[in-house]
C-alpha positions in Angstrom: -39.4 -66.5 -49.6 -40.5 -63.1 -50.3 -40.9 -61.5 -46.7 -43.0 -58.1 -46.3 -40.6 -55.2 -45.2 -42.8 -53.8 -42.3 -41.7 -54.2 -38.8 -44.8 -53.2 -37.0 -48.7 -52.7 -37.8 -51.3 -51.2 -35.8 -53.9 -53.3 -34.5 -57.0 -53.2 -36.9 -54.7 -53.6 -39.9 -55.1 -56.4 -42.5 -51.8 -57.8 -42.5 -50.7 -59.0 -46.3 -48.2 -62.0 -46.6 -46.7 -62.7 -50.2 -44.5 -65.6 -50.8 -42.8 -67.4 -53.7 -41.5 -70.8 -53.3 -38.3 -71.7 -55.0 -36.2 -74.7 -55.4 -32.5 -75.4 -54.5 -31.7 -74.1 -58.0 -33.8 -70.7 -57.6 -36.3 -72.0 -59.9 -40.0 -71.1 -58.8 -42.0 -73.9 -57.3 -45.6 -74.5 -56.8 -46.5 -76.7 -53.9 -49.5 -78.5 -53.4 -50.9 -75.5 -50.6 -49.0 -73.2 -48.2 -49.8 -71.9 -45.2 -48.9 -69.4 -42.3 -48.6 -70.1 -38.5 -48.9 -66.9 -36.4 -47.9 -66.9 -32.8 -48.9 -63.8 -30.5 -49.5 -63.4 -26.7 -52.9 -63.2 -25.6 -54.0 -62.7 -21.8 -50.7 -63.6 -21.0 -50.5 -67.1 -22.9 -49.0 -67.9 -26.3 -51.5 -68.6 -28.7 -51.2 -69.6 -32.4 -53.4 -69.4 -35.6 -53.0 -71.1 -39.1 -53.9 -69.1 -41.9 -54.2 -71.2 -45.4 -52.2 -69.3 -48.1 -54.2 -68.4 -51.6 -52.4 -70.1 -54.7 -51.5 -67.7 -57.4 -53.5 -67.5 -60.7 -50.8 -67.9 -63.9 -48.5 -65.7 -64.9 -48.6 -64.8 -61.2 -46.4 -67.0 -58.9 -46.6 -65.5 -55.3 -49.0 -67.2 -52.9 -50.9 -64.7 -50.7 -52.7 -64.7 -47.5 -54.3 -61.8 -45.5 -54.8 -61.5 -41.3 -57.2 -59.5 -39.4 -55.7 -57.9 -36.2 -58.7 -56.4 -34.9 -59.0 -58.1 -31.7 -55.3 -59.5 -31.3 -53.4 -57.7 -28.2 -50.5 -55.7 -29.0 -46.9 -57.1 -28.8 -44.7 -59.1 -31.0 -46.1 -61.6 -33.8 -44.0 -64.0 -34.8 -44.7 -66.0 -38.3 -43.7 -69.2 -40.1 -44.7 -69.8 -43.8 -44.7 -73.4 -45.0 -45.4 -74.8 -48.5 -47.0 -78.1 -48.4 -46.4 -81.4 -50.2 -47.2 -84.5 -49.9 -43.9 -85.3 -47.1 -41.8 -82.1 -46.9 -41.9 -78.6 -47.5 -40.3 -76.9 -50.0 -39.7 -74.0 -48.3 -39.7 -72.2 -44.6 -39.7 -68.4 -44.1 -39.7 -67.1 -40.6 -40.2 -63.7 -39.4 -42.0 -61.2 -36.9 -43.6 -57.8 -36.5 -45.1 -55.7 -33.9 -48.7 -55.1 -33.4 -49.4 -51.7 -32.1 -52.1 -50.1 -30.0 -52.8 -47.2 -27.9 -55.8 -46.9 -25.5 -57.9 -45.4 -28.4 -57.4 -48.3 -30.6 -60.1 -50.5 -28.9 -59.9 -54.5 -29.7 -63.5 -54.4 -30.7 -64.1 -51.9 -33.8 
């Protein structure tokens, strides 16, 4: 996995994800699919959403995805990247970031 380095984003930002999957020997593998599960708090409840990743076009090897944060409440967002195969994932990567917004940053723009 190749996690991003940012620890916070401002609401309204499109968050970009990029992951390269490797086998146990460190060789790049291309799974049949990949997705990111995002978990965040909304109105006091834990919510989650699944974002499908876009496969790379050769010679690129990284899968990518983007998530629109315009309507998300500020707080910690947890994410987990999973590759898909017919039976088991090739790889999993977890992380988190903080979504920030002040009173001028409205969730409806």
